[in-house]
C-alpha positions as CSV (number, residue, x, y, z in Angstrom):
1,M,-0.1,0.0,0.1
2,K,3.1,2.3,0.7
3,G,4.6,1.7,-2.7
4,I,1.3,3.0,-4.4
5,W,1.2,6.2,-2.6
6,I,5.0,6.8,-3.2
7,I,3.9,6.1,-7.2
8,G,1.2,8.1,-7.1
9,F,3.1,11.3,-5.7
10,I,5.8,10.9,-8.2
11,V,3.1,10.9,-11.0
12,V,1.6,14.1,-9.4
13,L,4.9,15.8,-9.1
14,F,5.8,14.8,-12.5
15,T,2.4,16.3,-13.7
16,V,2.5,19.6,-11.9
17,N,6.2,20.0,-13.0
18,S,5.0,19.7,-16.8
19,L,2.0,21.9,-16.7
20,S,4.3,24.8,-15.2
21,A,7.1,24.5,-17.7
22,Q,6.7,26.7,-20.5
23,T,9.3,25.7,-23.4
24,I,9.7,28.3,-26.2
25,Q,11.3,27.2,-29.6
26,V,12.9,29.9,-31.6
27,I,13.2,29.3,-35.6
28,D,14.3,31.2,-38.6
29,S,11.2,33.0,-40.0
30,E,12.1,32.0,-43.7
31,S,13.5,28.2,-43.5
32,N,11.7,27.5,-40.5
33,E,14.9,25.8,-39.0
34,V,15.5,25.8,-35.3
35,I,18.0,28.5,-34.2
36,S,20.7,27.5,-31.4
37,G,22.5,29.9,-29.0
38,V,19.8,32.5,-29.0
39,R,20.1,34.9,-26.0
40,I,16.6,35.2,-24.1
41,S,16.9,38.1,-21.4
42,Y,14.6,39.2,-19.0
43,G,16.1,42.1,-16.7
44,S,19.5,40.3,-15.7
45,D,18.6,37.0,-16.2
46,T,19.9,35.3,-19.2
47,L,19.2,31.9,-20.9
48,F,20.4,30.5,-24.1
49,T,18.4,28.3,-26.7
50,D,19.8,24.6,-26.8
51,K,20.8,22.8,-30.0
52,N,17.1,22.2,-30.7
53,G,16.5,25.6,-30.4
54,Q,14.2,25.6,-27.2
55,C,14.5,27.3,-24.0
56,D,12.3,26.8,-20.7
57,I,11.1,30.5,-19.8
58,S,8.7,29.3,-16.8
59,P,10.9,30.7,-13.9
60,W,10.1,34.4,-15.3
61,P,7.3,35.9,-14.2
62,G,3.9,36.4,-16.9
63,H,4.6,40.2,-16.9
64,S,8.1,39.3,-18.1
65,V,9.3,41.6,-21.2
66,M,12.1,39.2,-22.9
67,V,14.6,40.6,-25.6
68,I,15.4,37.8,-28.0
69,F,18.6,38.1,-29.7
70,H,21.1,36.4,-31.9
71,N,23.7,38.1,-34.1
72,D,22.4,36.8,-37.4
73,Y,18.7,37.9,-36.8
74,Q,16.6,41.2,-35.9
75,P,16.4,41.2,-32.1
76,Q,12.7,41.1,-30.8
77,L,11.0,42.2,-27.5
78,L,8.4,39.6,-26.4
79,R,5.9,39.9,-23.3
80,K,5.6,36.5,-21.9
81,A,2.0,37.1,-20.7
82,R,0.9,37.0,-24.7
83,L,2.5,33.6,-25.0
84,Q,0.0,30.8,-25.2
85,G,0.3,26.9,-24.6
86,N,3.3,25.0,-23.5
87,A,5.6,24.6,-26.9
88,L,6.0,27.9,-28.4
89,R,7.6,28.7,-31.7
90,I,9.3,32.1,-32.1
91,P,10.3,33.0,-35.6
92,L,13.3,35.7,-35.9
93,I,13.7,37.4,-39.0
94,P,17.2,37.4,-40.5
95,N,19.4,40.4,-41.0
96,N,20.1,40.9,-44.6
97,I,23.4,42.2,-45.2
98,Y,23.3,44.7,-48.5
99,I,26.6,45.7,-50.0
100,N,27.4,47.6,-53.1
101,E,28.1,45.2,-56.3
102,I,31.3,44.4,-56.9
103,T,33.4,42.9,-59.8
104,V,36.1,40.4,-59.5
105,K,38.5,39.9,-62.4
106,A,41.3,37.3,-62.7
107,R,44.3,37.6,-65.3
108,R,46.6,34.8,-66.0
109,I,50.4,35.5,-65.6
110,Q,52.7,33.6,-67.4
111,Q,56.0,32.6,-66.0
């Protein structure tokens, strides 16, 4: 009987933890590929996305305004209260770098 109580407690514990977890996934808005190494900040706290582009933001309060940043993408401000559900996909827009047109010419030098 005691073993059933322990198993029940463990099941309830894992259920409560999974309900409170809020995992986001950051993706490229053009290719829909995941982006690892994205910095997500709230105040002085900073988290980074893993190799699957995911990060658990559940420790932060609902009124949090997060800064989402990666060097190759446009930064984004996001209010946690606007997020819905447990698994959320946040698209980032790539930074486009425009340069003037250049012409490359090559000559063969006889030796």
